[in-house]
Each structure stands twice: as structure tokens, then as C-alpha cells.
N, C-alpha and C positions, 0 to 999 in steps of 0.2 A: 595174646601170645607175645612173649618178650623176644626181641630181636637178638640174634647172635652178633658178635663182633664182626664176623665176616659179612653178615647182612648189611650192617652199617657201612662197612668199607665199600662194598659193591654199590650201595645206594649213593654214597658220596661220590664215588667215581663216575656213576651215571650222570649225576647232577653236574659234576665238573666237566664231563665229556660233552654234554649238550651246551653248557655255557661257553666253554672255550672255543669249540668248533664253530658255533653260531656267531660268536663275537667276530671271528675272522671272516666267516661267510657274509655277514651283514656288511662289514667293512668293504669286502670285495665288491658286493653288489652296489653299494653306495658309490664306489669309485668307477666301476666298469659296467654296471647294469646287470640284468638278470639272464642274459643269454648264456645258456649252458655251454655253448661252443667256446665262448670266451674263457669260461672257467676251466674247461678241459685244456684249452690252449695254454693257460697259465700253469696248470698242473704238469704239463708235458714240456715245459719251456727249456729245460736243460737236463743233464744227466743226474744231477742231485735230486731234482724234483721227480724224475722218472724212477729213481731208486726208491724213494719214499712211496710213490704211487704203487709200484709193484709190490713193495714190502707189505703195505696195508692191504692190497688186494689179495695177496696169497694168504696172509694170516686171516683175513676175513673169510675166505673160502674154507680154510681149515676149521675156523671157529664155527661157521654155520653148519658144516658137515658134522662136526662133533656135537653141537648143540641139538641138532635134529635127532640123532640117535639117543642122546642123553634125555631129551624131552620125552621121547617114546618110552624109554626104559622106566622113567619115573612117573609116567602117566600125566605129564603136564599138557594142558589143553592150549589151543591157539598158538602153537609154535610159529605159525606163519607170520605172526606179528613181529617177531624179532628180525627176520630178514628185511621186512618192510622198514622197520626203524633203523637198522644198520645201513641200508642203502638210501633211504629217504631222508634221514636226519644225520646220523653219524654212527659209525661202528663204535666210536668212543662212548656213545650213549646206549645203543642197543645191546652191545656185548655185556657191559657191566649190569644192565637192567636184567638180562637173561640170567646172569650169575646170581643176582639178588633174588629173583623169583625161584631159581633152582634151590638156593639155600633155604628159602621159606618152605618149599615143598619137602626138602630133606628134614627140616625141623618138624613139620607136621607129621611126617611118616615116623620119625623117632618118638614123637609123643604118643602116637597110636600103638606103638609096640610096647 
């Protein structure tokens, strides 16, 4: 099955999302250790950091709400994997990966029609 341009874009964004976020996560862990409390303290250090944290949290909740209904509508299995990836790795990875898999599902459904 040939990939669409959107599939490639979403896949590249997922790869960029995991690489960039984990580059900085690893740098942080090397400098400060792996205690999640230290990470949360750094994320909530000032108003600018809080703004970004709330921005990402709200868009994340909106995305996961939409992706759940979209996955059900399209008959995508194992939706639960995407919230785990978004929360456990990075929304910059899990979000584009869901969109990539959604495009694949839409492409398959268009082929079947």
C-alpha cells in the first residue's frame, strides 16, 4: 500500500516529536536525575513555563477526546495505546503517530470502496 503525503508528514512529525522531546528529557535527567518531582518543579518554575504546560495539557486533553471518538468511528483497534504514548513518551510523538495510523485506516477504507 503506497503512503499518502499526509502519512509521510505525520510519520516524520512523530519521529521528530520523539527525537526532540527525548533529547531534552535525557539532557534534563543527566543534569538533574530521574526524580519526576524535579521535572515537575522545573516545568512549573515560572509563568512562562506554566503557560506552556497548561497549553500542552489542554490541547492534549482535546486531542485525546477527539482521537477516541475518531478511532471508534473508523474502527481503529487499540486506541488505548495513544494516550499511553502521549503521557508516557510525548504528545509530540503519540499525537502524530495516531494521525499517521488514522490516515492509513482512511486509505485502507478508500481502497475497499
